[in-house]
gemmi code that builds the backbone of each chain (N, CA, C; Angstrom):
import gemmi

chains = {
    "A": [
        ("MET", (-8.019, -13.817, -1.370), (-6.602, -14.059, -1.094), (-6.397, -14.866, 0.199)),
        ("HIS", (-7.503, -15.400, 0.763), (-7.322, -16.298, 1.900), (-6.536, -17.511, 1.440)),
        ("GLY", (-5.588, -17.939, 2.238), (-4.799, -19.070, 1.792), (-3.982, -19.666, 2.911)),
        ("LEU", (-3.228, -20.678, 2.547), (-2.420, -21.438, 3.492), (-0.983, -21.451, 2.997)),
        ("HIS", (-0.060, -21.054, 3.861), (1.362, -21.050, 3.512), (2.070, -22.049, 4.422)),
        ("LEU", (2.484, -23.150, 3.821), (3.183, -24.197, 4.555), (4.680, -24.052, 4.330)),
        ("THR", (5.446, -24.145, 5.406), (6.901, -24.153, 5.265), (7.442, -25.421, 5.903)),
        ("ALA", (8.608, -25.832, 5.450), (9.332, -26.930, 6.098), (10.819, -26.661, 5.949)),
        ("ASP", (11.537, -26.783, 7.051), (12.992, -26.640, 7.069), (13.540, -28.039, 7.333)),
        ("LEU", (14.356, -28.530, 6.416), (14.748, -29.943, 6.389), (16.223, -30.085, 6.755)),
        ("PHE", (16.509, -30.941, 7.704), (17.876, -31.127, 8.216), (18.342, -32.559, 7.972)),
        ("ASP", (19.666, -32.690, 7.768), (20.277, -34.022, 7.628), (19.572, -34.821, 6.537)),
        ("CYS", (19.480, -34.203, 5.365), (18.817, -34.872, 4.235), (19.687, -36.047, 3.765)),
        ("THR", (19.045, -37.173, 3.550), (19.773, -38.393, 3.165), (19.474, -38.784, 1.719)),
        ("CYS", (18.964, -37.840, 0.947), (18.645, -38.096, -0.463), (19.922, -38.192, -1.296)),
        ("GLU", (19.745, -38.595, -2.545), (20.864, -38.504, -3.489), (21.336, -37.054, -3.574)),
        ("GLN", (22.659, -36.900, -3.743), (23.272, -35.564, -3.760), (22.637, -34.656, -4.823)),
        ("ARG", (22.197, -35.235, -5.936), (21.703, -34.391, -7.039), (20.479, -33.583, -6.655)),
        ("TRP", (19.705, -34.061, -5.679), (18.526, -33.302, -5.277), (18.905, -32.033, -4.509)),
        ("LEU", (20.169, -31.957, -4.089), (20.648, -30.748, -3.409), (21.432, -29.828, -4.343)),
        ("THR", (21.819, -30.314, -5.525), (22.751, -29.553, -6.371), (22.318, -29.415, -7.833)),
        ("ASP", (21.376, -30.193, -8.285), (21.010, -30.187, -9.714), (19.702, -29.408, -9.887)),
        ("ALA", (19.866, -28.135, -10.234), (18.707, -27.239, -10.285), (17.665, -27.724, -11.291)),
        ("ASP", (18.112, -28.185, -12.446), (17.157, -28.614, -13.470), (16.388, -29.857, -13.021)),
        ("ALA", (17.099, -30.779, -12.376), (16.429, -32.002, -11.900), (15.405, -31.671, -10.820)),
        ("VAL", (15.781, -30.802, -9.885), (14.844, -30.441, -8.811), (13.637, -29.714, -9.391)),
        ("LEU", (13.892, -28.798, -10.331), (12.777, -28.038, -10.898), (11.809, -28.969, -11.639)),
        ("ALA", (12.355, -29.875, -12.439), (11.486, -30.796, -13.181), (10.676, -31.671, -12.214)),
        ("ARG", (11.325, -32.130, -11.143), (10.597, -32.954, -10.187), (9.522, -32.127, -9.460)),
        ("CYS", (9.858, -30.889, -9.134), (8.872, -30.029, -8.464), (7.639, -29.828, -9.341)),
        ("VAL", (7.850, -29.576, -10.631), (6.711, -29.404, -11.531), (5.864, -30.677, -11.556)),
        ("ALA", (6.523, -31.826, -11.615), (5.792, -33.089, -11.631), (5.010, -33.291, -10.332)),
        ("LEU", (5.607, -32.914, -9.208), (4.926, -33.079, -7.925), (3.754, -32.105, -7.785)),
        ("VAL", (3.917, -30.904, -8.330), (2.803, -29.948, -8.356), (1.618, -30.551, -9.115)),
        ("GLN", (1.903, -31.102, -10.280), (0.841, -31.689, -11.104), (0.223, -32.893, -10.406)),
        ("ALA", (1.067, -33.705, -9.769), (0.554, -34.888, -9.072), (-0.365, -34.497, -7.914)),
        ("ALA", (-0.097, -33.332, -7.322), (-0.927, -32.869, -6.199), (-2.224, -32.216, -6.678)),
        ("GLY", (-2.349, -32.042, -7.998), (-3.575, -31.441, -8.522), (-3.549, -29.931, -8.553)),
        ("LEU", (-2.345, -29.348, -8.430), (-2.193, -27.896, -8.544), (-1.685, -27.555, -9.948)),
        ("GLN", (-1.750, -26.262, -10.303), (-1.500, -25.870, -11.704), (-0.251, -25.006, -11.841)),
        ("PRO", (0.843, -25.548, -12.391), (2.026, -24.718, -12.645), (1.771, -23.763, -13.801)),
        ("VAL", (2.231, -22.511, -13.649), (2.085, -21.536, -14.738), (3.434, -20.992, -15.217)),
        ("ALA", (4.481, -21.124, -14.411), (5.817, -20.670, -14.816), (6.816, -21.273, -13.837)),
        ("GLN", (8.083, -21.311, -14.236), (9.083, -21.971, -13.397), (10.446, -21.347, -13.620)),
        ("LEU", (11.288, -21.450, -12.598), (12.615, -20.823, -12.646), (13.510, -21.531, -11.644)),
        ("ALA", (14.765, -21.740, -12.044), (15.733, -22.325, -11.113), (17.066, -21.608, -11.257)),
        ("HIS", (17.856, -21.685, -10.197), (19.186, -21.071, -10.187), (20.131, -21.981, -9.425)),
        ("ARG", (21.328, -22.166, -9.970), (22.365, -22.929, -9.285), (23.418, -21.955, -8.785)),
        ("PHE", (23.745, -22.036, -7.514), (24.773, -21.163, -6.959), (26.155, -21.758, -7.246)),
        ("PRO", (27.184, -20.918, -7.343), (28.515, -21.430, -7.675), (29.088, -22.312, -6.565)),
        ("ASP", (29.955, -23.205, -6.965), (30.657, -24.023, -5.983), (31.546, -23.129, -5.120)),
        ("SER", (31.846, -23.599, -3.931), (32.711, -22.842, -3.018), (33.734, -23.811, -2.421)),
        ("PRO", (34.668, -23.283, -1.649), (35.630, -24.197, -0.997), (34.940, -25.203, -0.077)),
        ("HIS", (33.704, -24.907, 0.325), (32.979, -25.826, 1.210), (32.309, -26.956, 0.437)),
        ("GLY", (32.274, -26.839, -0.916), (31.649, -27.900, -1.701), (30.774, -27.338, -2.793)),
        ("PRO", (29.935, -28.191, -3.376), (29.085, -27.750, -4.490), (28.052, -26.725, -4.033)),
        ("GLY", (27.674, -25.852, -4.962), (26.694, -24.818, -4.651), (25.295, -25.375, -4.530)),
        ("GLY", (24.482, -24.681, -3.776), (23.079, -25.064, -3.634), (22.248, -24.567, -4.798)),
        ("ILE", (20.969, -24.795, -4.698), (20.054, -24.388, -5.772), (18.808, -23.737, -5.169)),
        ("THR", (18.162, -22.945, -5.998), (16.805, -22.475, -5.717), (15.933, -22.894, -6.891)),
        ("ALA", (14.791, -23.451, -6.605), (13.832, -23.817, -7.652), (12.471, -23.298, -7.236)),
        ("THR", (11.801, -22.600, -8.150), (10.470, -22.095, -7.822), (9.502, -22.405, -8.961)),
        ("VAL", (8.308, -22.770, -8.577), (7.230, -23.009, -9.539), (6.100, -22.054, -9.176)),
        ("LEU", (5.781, -21.152, -10.091), (4.624, -20.280, -9.875), (3.380, -21.087, -10.218)),
        ("LEU", (2.395, -20.967, -9.355), (1.164, -21.749, -9.495), (-0.011, -20.826, -9.778)),
        ("ALA", (-1.034, -21.361, -10.422), (-2.291, -20.629, -10.490), (-2.764, -20.306, -9.078)),
        ("GLU", (-2.386, -21.167, -8.121), (-2.840, -21.021, -6.729), (-1.862, -20.232, -5.859)),
        ("SER", (-0.642, -19.994, -6.258), (0.376, -19.110, -5.641), (1.787, -19.602, -5.972)),
        ("HIS", (2.503, -20.300, -5.063), (3.849, -20.731, -5.450), (4.413, -21.847, -4.578)),
        ("LEU", (5.405, -22.503, -5.169), (6.277, -23.469, -4.475), (7.699, -22.949, -4.620)),
        ("CYS", (8.479, -22.983, -3.552), (9.881, -22.572, -3.646), (10.741, -23.480, -2.778)),
        ("VAL", (11.847, -23.924, -3.338), (12.784, -24.813, -2.645), (14.179, -24.177, -2.679)),
        ("HIS", (14.837, -24.151, -1.535), (16.251, -23.760, -1.455), (17.038, -24.912, -0.841)),
        ("THR", (18.266, -25.136, -1.326), (19.087, -26.198, -0.728), (20.445, -25.665, -0.292)),
        ("TRP", (21.011, -26.322, 0.702), (22.359, -26.052, 1.198), (23.095, -27.386, 1.272)),
        ("PRO", (23.735, -27.786, 0.172), (24.352, -29.124, 0.168), (25.471, -29.269, 1.197)),
        ("GLU", (26.113, -28.165, 1.564), (27.229, -28.269, 2.511), (26.766, -28.721, 3.896)),
        ("THR", (25.478, -28.529, 4.184), (24.934, -28.997, 5.465), (23.814, -30.023, 5.250)),
        ("CYS", (23.636, -30.476, 4.008), (22.571, -31.457, 3.694), (21.213, -30.959, 4.212)),
        ("SER", (20.937, -29.694, 3.935), (19.682, -29.115, 4.405), (18.957, -28.409, 3.261)),
        ("ALA", (17.690, -28.137, 3.501), (16.853, -27.502, 2.481), (15.688, -26.829, 3.181)),
        ("THR", (15.094, -25.855, 2.510), (13.828, -25.299, 2.996), (12.839, -25.335, 1.848)),
        ("LEU", (11.561, -25.434, 2.200), (10.548, -25.352, 1.153), (9.345, -24.567, 1.647)),
        ("ASP", (8.706, -23.933, 0.672), (7.481, -23.158, 0.883), (6.434, -23.639, -0.100)),
        ("VAL", (5.260, -23.895, 0.398), (4.105, -24.174, -0.458), (3.010, -23.204, -0.027)),
        ("TYR", (2.687, -22.275, -0.907), (1.677, -21.262, -0.580), (0.545, -21.398, -1.574)),
        ("VAL", (-0.656, -21.623, -1.076), (-1.827, -21.691, -1.962), (-2.868, -20.703, -1.480)),
        ("CYS", (-3.398, -19.977, -2.436), (-4.544, -19.122, -2.182), (-5.799, -19.963, -2.379)),
        ("ASN", (-6.759, -19.786, -1.513), (-7.988, -20.583, -1.609), (-9.101, -19.811, -2.318)),
        ("PHE", (-8.706, -19.063, -3.349), (-9.663, -18.311, -4.161), (-10.409, -19.311, -5.039)),
        ("GLY", (-11.710, -19.422, -4.851), (-12.510, -20.302, -5.702), (-12.653, -21.708, -5.175)),
        ("ALA", (-11.683, -22.184, -4.404), (-11.752, -23.544, -3.857), (-10.721, -23.655, -2.738)),
        ("ASP", (-10.913, -24.620, -1.853), (-9.971, -24.836, -0.756), (-8.883, -25.801, -1.231)),
        ("HIS", (-7.655, -25.275, -1.403), (-6.549, -26.077, -1.906), (-5.644, -26.570, -0.775)),
        ("SER", (-6.119, -26.472, 0.459), (-5.249, -26.788, 1.602), (-4.765, -28.236, 1.559)),
        ("ALA", (-5.651, -29.164, 1.245), (-5.250, -30.576, 1.233), (-4.214, -30.828, 0.135)),
        ("LYS", (-4.378, -30.161, -1.009), (-3.405, -30.305, -2.090), (-2.050, -29.722, -1.670)),
        ("ALA", (-2.087, -28.603, -0.947), (-0.842, -27.997, -0.476), (-0.121, -28.937, 0.481)),
        ("GLN", (-0.872, -29.558, 1.367), (-0.247, -30.487, 2.319), (0.327, -31.701, 1.596)),
        ("ALA", (-0.397, -32.198, 0.590), (0.117, -33.328, -0.190), (1.396, -32.937, -0.925)),
        ("LEU", (1.420, -31.718, -1.466), (2.622, -31.262, -2.178), (3.787, -31.114, -1.211)),
        ("ARG", (3.527, -30.508, -0.057), (4.627, -30.386, 0.911), (5.172, -31.768, 1.272)),
        ("ASP", (4.289, -32.702, 1.546), (4.743, -34.039, 1.945), (5.571, -34.696, 0.845)),
        ("SER", (5.149, -34.508, -0.407), (5.877, -35.178, -1.491), (7.241, -34.540, -1.731)),
        ("VAL", (7.349, -33.221, -1.538), (8.660, -32.577, -1.693), (9.565, -32.957, -0.518)),
        ("VAL", (9.017, -32.989, 0.683), (9.810, -33.448, 1.835), (10.343, -34.851, 1.566)),
        ("ALA", (9.502, -35.725, 1.031), (9.906, -37.118, 0.795), (11.053, -37.209, -0.211)),
        ("LEU", (11.154, -36.232, -1.101), (12.256, -36.226, -2.070), (13.604, -36.084, -1.367)),
        ("PHE", (13.628, -35.310, -0.280), (14.898, -34.974, 0.375), (15.262, -35.924, 1.522)),
        ("LEU", (14.322, -36.712, 1.972), (14.570, -37.704, 3.025), (15.282, -37.096, 4.242)),
        ("PRO", (14.719, -36.055, 4.839), (15.383, -35.443, 5.996), (15.261, -36.330, 7.241)),
        ("GLN", (16.287, -36.288, 8.067), (16.205, -37.023, 9.337), (15.469, -36.205, 10.396)),
        ("ARG", (15.472, -34.892, 10.207), (14.736, -34.002, 11.109), (14.117, -32.899, 10.268)),
        ("LEU", (12.981, -32.396, 10.712), (12.390, -31.262, 10.003), (11.608, -30.397, 10.977)),
        ("HIS", (11.475, -29.148, 10.591), (10.633, -28.213, 11.335), (9.603, -27.666, 10.363)),
        ("ALA", (8.337, -27.933, 10.639), (7.245, -27.524, 9.746), (6.405, -26.443, 10.414)),
        ("HIS", (5.817, -25.606, 9.587), (5.022, -24.490, 10.086), (3.881, -24.230, 9.100)),
        ("ALA", (2.753, -23.802, 9.616), (1.607, -23.450, 8.765), (1.141, -22.053, 9.123)),
        ("LEU", (1.033, -21.207, 8.117), (0.591, -19.826, 8.316), (-0.675, -19.596, 7.494)),
        ("HIS", (-1.734, -19.201, 8.168), (-2.972, -18.869, 7.454), (-2.885, -17.410, 7.031)),
        ("ARG", (-2.997, -17.175, 5.727), (-2.772, -15.841, 5.189), (-4.053, -15.220, 4.668)),
        ("GLY", (-4.008, -13.891, 4.557), (-5.115, -13.169, 3.960), (-6.253, -12.884, 4.924)),
        ("GLN", (-5.988, -13.020, 6.218), (-6.998, -12.679, 7.218), (-6.859, -11.188, 7.489)),
        ("ALA", (-7.819, -10.432, 7.063), (-7.724, -8.983, 7.218), (-7.791, -8.589, 8.689)),
        ("PRO", (-6.914, -7.674, 9.108), (-7.037, -7.141, 10.465), (-8.300, -6.281, 10.563)),
        ("SER", (-8.756, -6.072, 11.770), (-9.930, -5.221, 11.966), (-9.601, -3.784, 11.577)),
        ("PRO", (-10.556, -3.084, 10.993), (-10.305, -1.664, 10.678), (-10.049, -0.884, 11.963)),
        ("ASP", (-9.286, 0.191, 11.832), (-9.022, 1.051, 13.001), (-10.325, 1.679, 13.479)),
    ],
    "B": [
        ("MET", (21.626, -22.161, 7.187), (20.289, -21.920, 6.653), (19.410, -21.159, 7.642)),
        ("HIS", (20.013, -20.688, 8.761), (19.233, -19.835, 9.660), (18.815, -18.590, 8.897)),
        ("GLY", (17.571, -18.176, 9.084), (17.135, -17.016, 8.334), (15.825, -16.464, 8.859)),
        ("LEU", (15.383, -15.444, 8.184), (14.183, -14.718, 8.571), (13.246, -14.651, 7.370)),
        ("HIS", (11.998, -15.077, 7.577), (10.996, -15.044, 6.504), (9.899, -14.073, 6.928)),
        ("LEU", (9.862, -12.955, 6.260), (8.860, -11.930, 6.550), (7.725, -12.046, 5.552)),
        ("THR", (6.497, -12.000, 6.031), (5.342, -11.959, 5.130), (4.525, -10.710, 5.435)),
        ("ALA", (3.784, -10.278, 4.426), (2.818, -9.199, 4.636), (1.642, -9.428, 3.694)),
        ("ASP", (0.458, -9.352, 4.243), (-0.778, -9.470, 3.462), (-1.402, -8.084, 3.451)),
        ("LEU", (-1.601, -7.547, 2.251), (-1.940, -6.124, 2.077), (-3.376, -5.974, 1.589)),
        ("PHE", (-4.141, -5.167, 2.273), (-5.564, -4.984, 1.972), (-5.835, -3.538, 1.583)),
        ("ASP", (-6.841, -3.371, 0.709), (-7.296, -2.032, 0.330), (-6.135, -1.175, -0.171)),
        ("CYS", (-5.410, -1.737, -1.131), (-4.249, -1.025, -1.687), (-4.746, 0.174, -2.505)),
        ("THR", (-4.111, 1.298, -2.276), (-4.529, 2.541, -2.939), (-3.512, 2.993, -3.975)),
        ("CYS", (-2.628, 2.094, -4.383), (-1.604, 2.408, -5.377), (-2.231, 2.559, -6.761)),
        ("GLU", (-1.408, 3.032, -7.709), (-1.830, 2.998, -9.114), (-2.161, 1.555, -9.507)),
        ("GLN", (-3.163, 1.423, -10.359), (-3.637, 0.100, -10.782), (-2.517, -0.756, -11.382)),
        ("ARG", (-1.557, -0.119, -12.051), (-0.533, -0.922, -12.744), (0.287, -1.771, -11.789)),
        ("TRP", (0.406, -1.349, -10.519), (1.190, -2.157, -9.585), (0.463, -3.451, -9.206)),
        ("LEU", (-0.809, -3.537, -9.552), (-1.572, -4.767, -9.294), (-1.711, -5.639, -10.543)),
        ("THR", (-1.407, -5.068, -11.728), (-1.711, -5.780, -12.976), (-0.556, -5.846, -13.978)),
        ("ASP", (0.472, -5.061, -13.809), (1.555, -5.004, -14.799), (2.752, -5.797, -14.272)),
        ("ALA", (2.829, -7.053, -14.712), (3.843, -7.967, -14.170), (5.258, -7.447, -14.419)),
        ("ASP", (5.508, -6.913, -15.611), (6.855, -6.446, -15.925), (7.236, -5.237, -15.076)),
        ("ALA", (6.279, -4.346, -14.867), (6.567, -3.161, -14.056), (6.848, -3.547, -12.602)),
        ("VAL", (6.032, -4.456, -12.078), (6.237, -4.880, -10.679), (7.578, -5.592, -10.547)),
        ("LEU", (7.887, -6.460, -11.508), (9.148, -7.202, -11.418), (10.342, -6.255, -11.470)),
        ("ALA", (10.309, -5.307, -12.390), (11.428, -4.360, -12.497), (11.574, -3.552, -11.213)),
        ("ARG", (10.440, -3.122, -10.642), (10.516, -2.363, -9.400), (11.038, -3.241, -8.255)),
        ("CYS", (10.605, -4.487, -8.227), (11.081, -5.392, -7.172), (12.597, -5.575, -7.243)),
        ("VAL", (13.116, -5.752, -8.451), (14.570, -5.903, -8.596), (15.275, -4.639, -8.101)),
        ("ALA", (14.737, -3.490, -8.450), (15.345, -2.228, -8.008), (15.292, -2.102, -6.479)),
        ("LEU", (14.172, -2.518, -5.882), (14.049, -2.425, -4.426), (14.980, -3.420, -3.726)),
        ("VAL", (15.152, -4.591, -4.326), (16.120, -5.567, -3.790), (17.513, -4.943, -3.752)),
        ("GLN", (17.890, -4.331, -4.865), (19.222, -3.725, -4.947), (19.348, -2.566, -3.965)),
        ("ALA", (18.290, -1.774, -3.858), (18.324, -0.631, -2.928), (18.471, -1.087, -1.480)),
        ("ALA", (17.946, -2.286, -1.187), (18.039, -2.809, 0.177), (19.389, -3.457, 0.458)),
        ("GLY", (20.230, -3.558, -0.594), (21.547, -4.157, -0.390), (21.552, -5.665, -0.512)),
        ("LEU", (20.480, -6.231, -1.090), (20.435, -7.682, -1.337), (20.773, -7.944, -2.806)),
        ("GLN", (21.042, -9.212, -3.131), (21.589, -9.547, -4.460), (20.619, -10.381, -5.281)),
        ("PRO", (20.009, -9.789, -6.321), (19.167, -10.589, -7.215), (20.021, -11.511, -8.082)),
        ("VAL", (19.566, -12.741, -8.274), (20.300, -13.668, -9.151), (19.436, -14.171, -10.308)),
        ("ALA", (18.115, -14.068, -10.195), (17.220, -14.476, -11.285), (15.843, -13.910, -10.981)),
        ("GLN", (14.992, -13.821, -12.006), (13.685, -13.198, -11.804), (12.662, -13.792, -12.761)),
        ("LEU", (11.408, -13.736, -12.350), (10.338, -14.337, -13.147), (9.024, -13.666, -12.759)),
        ("ALA", (8.179, -13.432, -13.765), (6.858, -12.876, -13.484), (5.821, -13.560, -14.351)),
        ("HIS", (4.593, -13.518, -13.903), (3.475, -14.114, -14.640), (2.253, -13.224, -14.470)),
        ("ARG", (1.547, -13.002, -15.564), (0.291, -12.255, -15.517), (-0.853, -13.236, -15.718)),
        ("PHE", (-1.829, -13.215, -14.830), (-2.986, -14.091, -14.968), (-4.000, -13.476, -15.925)),
        ("PRO", (-4.786, -14.287, -16.610), (-5.735, -13.746, -17.588), (-6.824, -12.909, -16.925)),
        ("ASP", (-7.350, -11.989, -17.673), (-8.483, -11.206, -17.195), (-9.689, -12.128, -17.002)),
        ("SER", (-10.600, -11.724, -16.144), (-11.806, -12.505, -15.884), (-12.997, -11.560, -15.894)),
        ("PRO", (-14.219, -12.100, -15.773), (-15.393, -11.219, -15.695), (-15.330, -10.263, -14.497)),
        ("HIS", (-14.476, -10.603, -13.507), (-14.356, -9.738, -12.323), (-13.402, -8.569, -12.562)),
        ("GLY", (-12.634, -8.626, -13.685), (-11.704, -7.532, -13.947), (-10.364, -8.061, -14.430)),
        ("PRO", (-9.342, -7.191, -14.436), (-8.024, -7.581, -14.920), (-7.391, -8.644, -14.021)),
        ("GLY", (-6.556, -9.472, -14.655), (-5.891, -10.535, -13.908), (-4.795, -9.999, -13.016)),
        ("GLY", (-4.511, -10.742, -11.974), (-3.419, -10.397, -11.074), (-2.078, -10.844, -11.625)),
        ("ILE", (-1.057, -10.633, -10.839), (0.298, -10.994, -11.257), (1.024, -11.681, -10.105)),
        ("THR", (2.029, -12.461, -10.494), (3.022, -12.962, -9.539), (4.379, -12.493, -10.038)),
        ("ALA", (5.184, -11.973, -9.146), (6.552, -11.567, -9.483), (7.478, -12.114, -8.420)),
        ("THR", (8.542, -12.791, -8.856), (9.490, -13.326, -7.884), (10.908, -12.976, -8.295)),
        ("VAL", (11.705, -12.639, -7.313), (13.125, -12.372, -7.524), (13.893, -13.356, -6.647)),
        ("LEU", (14.671, -14.225, -7.290), (15.537, -15.117, -6.513), (16.759, -14.323, -6.088)),
        ("LEU", (17.123, -14.491, -4.837), (18.219, -13.723, -4.248), (19.373, -14.653, -3.896)),
        ("ALA", (20.572, -14.089, -3.850), (21.680, -14.841, -3.263), (21.311, -15.244, -1.842)),
        ("GLU", (20.461, -14.427, -1.201), (20.098, -14.657, 0.198), (18.815, -15.469, 0.364)),
        ("SER", (18.009, -15.662, -0.641), (16.837, -16.554, -0.720), (15.821, -16.024, -1.732)),
        ("HIS", (14.717, -15.365, -1.330), (13.794, -14.904, -2.375), (12.829, -13.827, -1.893)),
        ("LEU", (12.305, -13.128, -2.894), (11.187, -12.194, -2.741), (10.070, -12.678, -3.658)),
        ("CYS", (8.835, -12.687, -3.174), (7.713, -13.070, -4.039), (6.508, -12.188, -3.728)),
        ("VAL", (5.876, -11.700, -4.790), (4.699, -10.834, -4.664), (3.561, -11.445, -5.476)),
        ("HIS", (2.377, -11.521, -4.891), (1.159, -11.894, -5.606), (0.155, -10.760, -5.452)),
        ("THR", (-0.617, -10.503, -6.505), (-1.645, -9.456, -6.411), (-3.025, -9.989, -6.814)),
        ("TRP", (-4.051, -9.368, -6.251), (-5.459, -9.650, -6.582), (-6.138, -8.305, -6.852)),
        ("PRO", (-6.069, -7.837, -8.095), (-6.616, -6.501, -8.379), (-8.111, -6.390, -8.105)),
        ("GLU", (-8.834, -7.515, -8.212), (-10.286, -7.445, -8.007), (-10.640, -7.061, -6.572)),
        ("THR", (-9.716, -7.284, -5.645), (-9.966, -6.880, -4.256), (-8.932, -5.856, -3.778)),
        ("CYS", (-8.113, -5.344, -4.697), (-7.063, -4.378, -4.330), (-6.188, -4.908, -3.193)),
        ("SER", (-5.800, -6.169, -3.334), (-4.988, -6.775, -2.287), (-3.755, -7.440, -2.888)),
        ("ALA", (-2.806, -7.753, -2.023), (-1.543, -8.346, -2.452), (-0.924, -9.062, -1.262)),
        ("THR", (-0.049, -10.006, -1.553), (0.756, -10.602, -0.480), (2.209, -10.530, -0.907)),
        ("LEU", (3.083, -10.465, 0.084), (4.497, -10.513, -0.245), (5.254, -11.339, 0.779)),
        ("ASP", (6.326, -11.939, 0.273), (7.255, -12.734, 1.084), (8.661, -12.223, 0.842)),
        ("VAL", (9.381, -12.007, 1.921), (10.810, -11.702, 1.838), (11.507, -12.703, 2.749)),
        ("TYR", (12.264, -13.593, 2.145), (12.945, -14.631, 2.920), (14.444, -14.456, 2.703)),
        ("VAL", (15.181, -14.274, 3.787), (16.641, -14.182, 3.691), (17.276, -15.201, 4.614)),
        ("CYS", (18.247, -15.896, 4.076), (19.091, -16.778, 4.868), (20.237, -15.940, 5.412)),
        ("ASN", (20.574, -16.189, 6.665), (21.643, -15.402, 7.277), (22.977, -16.146, 7.251)),
        ("PHE", (23.228, -16.851, 6.156), (24.490, -17.560, 5.959), (25.576, -16.523, 5.672)),
        ("GLY", (26.550, -16.444, 6.527), (27.672, -15.528, 6.285), (27.490, -14.155, 6.879)),
        ("ALA", (26.244, -13.708, 7.019), (25.978, -12.382, 7.579), (24.502, -12.310, 7.955)),
        ("ASP", (24.172, -11.404, 8.843), (22.779, -11.221, 9.261), (22.118, -10.214, 8.318)),
        ("HIS", (21.188, -10.720, 7.493), (20.519, -9.874, 6.514), (19.136, -9.422, 6.997)),
        ("SER", (18.856, -9.592, 8.273), (17.504, -9.309, 8.777), (17.103, -7.858, 8.553)),
        ("ALA", (18.005, -6.939, 8.811), (17.653, -5.521, 8.647), (17.376, -5.203, 7.178)),
        ("LYS", (18.151, -5.810, 6.281), (17.910, -5.604, 4.851), (16.559, -6.187, 4.439)),
        ("ALA", (16.215, -7.338, 5.006), (14.915, -7.949, 4.701), (13.777, -7.042, 5.150)),
        ("GLN", (13.915, -6.476, 6.341), (12.866, -5.581, 6.850), (12.757, -4.325, 5.982)),
        ("ALA", (13.902, -3.799, 5.552), (13.875, -2.624, 4.675), (13.211, -2.963, 3.348)),
        ("LEU", (13.497, -4.141, 2.819), (12.889, -4.553, 1.549), (11.389, -4.730, 1.720)),
        ("ARG", (10.979, -5.388, 2.796), (9.536, -5.541, 3.005), (8.861, -4.179, 3.088)),
        ("ASP", (9.454, -3.282, 3.838), (8.836, -1.961, 3.992), (8.730, -1.235, 2.647)),
        ("SER", (9.751, -1.368, 1.816), (9.725, -0.637, 0.538), (8.717, -1.252, -0.428)),
        ("VAL", (8.541, -2.567, -0.385), (7.532, -3.183, -1.256), (6.133, -2.842, -0.743)),
        ("VAL", (5.943, -2.871, 0.559), (4.649, -2.463, 1.120), (4.312, -1.040, 0.671)),
        ("ALA", (5.299, -0.162, 0.715), (5.067, 1.247, 0.362), (4.644, 1.399, -1.096)),
        ("LEU", (5.071, 0.470, -1.941), (4.671, 0.519, -3.355), (3.161, 0.367, -3.503)),
        ("PHE", (2.559, -0.454, -2.639), (1.142, -0.803, -2.797), (0.200, 0.099, -1.990)),
        ("LEU", (0.730, 0.852, -1.064), (-0.067, 1.802, -0.266), (-1.312, 1.142, 0.335)),
        ("PRO", (-1.157, 0.071, 1.085), (-2.329, -0.587, 1.680), (-2.908, 0.240, 2.829)),
        ("GLN", (-4.216, 0.164, 2.961), (-4.842, 0.832, 4.105), (-4.791, -0.043, 5.354)),
        ("ARG", (-4.695, -1.347, 5.141), (-4.537, -2.281, 6.249), (-3.554, -3.349, 5.827)),
        ("LEU", (-2.826, -3.898, 6.790), (-1.938, -5.014, 6.467), (-1.796, -5.930, 7.667)),
        ("HIS", (-1.459, -7.161, 7.347), (-1.140, -8.141, 8.386), (0.257, -8.651, 8.105)),
        ("ALA", (1.174, -8.423, 9.038), (2.570, -8.808, 8.854), (2.932, -9.927, 9.827)),
        ("HIS", (3.896, -10.732, 9.402), (4.304, -11.888, 10.209), (5.795, -12.107, 9.994)),
        ("ALA", (6.478, -12.572, 11.018), (7.905, -12.905, 10.905), (8.121, -14.332, 11.388)),
        ("LEU", (8.767, -15.123, 10.560), (9.048, -16.521, 10.906), (10.557, -16.716, 10.898)),
        ("HIS", (11.105, -17.168, 12.009), (12.532, -17.489, 12.067), (12.718, -18.918, 11.597)),
        ("ARG", (13.515, -19.074, 10.550), (13.628, -20.392, 9.905), (15.012, -21.009, 10.135)),
        ("GLY", (15.054, -22.315, 9.964), (16.319, -23.034, 10.028), (16.764, -23.365, 11.448)),
        ("GLN", (15.817, -23.284, 12.380), (16.127, -23.696, 13.759), (15.882, -25.193, 13.842)),
        ("ALA", (16.945, -25.941, 13.967), (16.803, -27.402, 13.966), (16.063, -27.868, 15.215)),
        ("PRO", (15.097, -28.778, 15.058), (14.450, -29.364, 16.220), (15.453, -30.262, 16.958)),
        ("SER", (15.186, -30.542, 18.203), (16.068, -31.428, 18.961), (16.003, -32.833, 18.385)),
        ("PRO", (17.131, -33.539, 18.382), (17.092, -34.924, 17.905), (16.181, -35.753, 18.804)),
        ("ASP", (15.626, -36.797, 18.222), (14.770, -37.688, 19.022), (15.616, -38.361, 20.100)),
    ],
}
model = gemmi.Model(1)
for chain_id, residues in chains.items():
    chain = gemmi.Chain(chain_id)
    for i, (resn, *xyz) in enumerate(residues, 1):
        res = gemmi.Residue()
        res.name, res.seqid = resn, gemmi.SeqId(i, " ")
        for name, pos in zip(("N", "CA", "C"), xyz):
            atom = gemmi.Atom()
            atom.name, atom.element = name, gemmi.Element(name[0])
            atom.pos, atom.b_iso = gemmi.Position(*pos), 0.0
            res.add_atom(atom)
        chain.add_residue(res)
    model.add_chain(chain)
structure = gemmi.Structure()
structure.add_model(model)
structure.setup_entities()
């Protein structure tokens, strides 16, 4: 279960509006980007939130991977989004593929600013 | 999009085997724990991985929330699991609910050791 969990919080996205509001379009693109990165999608799910007085609702899109998961959330009212790419390195090191996937999803949203983070997971603490 | 992303990597889980291998059971329990924590499930998805020569396949279970998401992965061959609880604090501070949810999911797996992490998300970097 050793793995790499990459996150990115995206601000001032300058992409087409549909990438912030069209759950089916984002999900289909995410699956394609997963495949392009050489990772294996096994299931997928998206949800569109209702519109509000502030504007159109955001979306959540997630792709379950043989290697773990990708998840995207959007906030169209602030042109922002967050993404998670988590890969377990069971059997092979998928870190480079995870980084390629994160970069390609970031490129979809064209953020003017972003905050990225990498968390190494599955490192067992020492026994008591 | 300010929020809190809690992770926990669980080792030497002493729970009943079904919590590591029964995707439907884990998903149903996760939805119940989300509701018990006062968070709002909006969609859910689970996947069971095929059995291997090492033993029964693991599972992934995810619950999309109005507040963001919960995701659980298991590795029955090593009695381990990882979980993510990510809540956006749009409109209200859901941090305490996220911590309660993480604690209740951890309790399901009865790990002998765990590594927990908290990431504060959505903090915009300074403009260039």
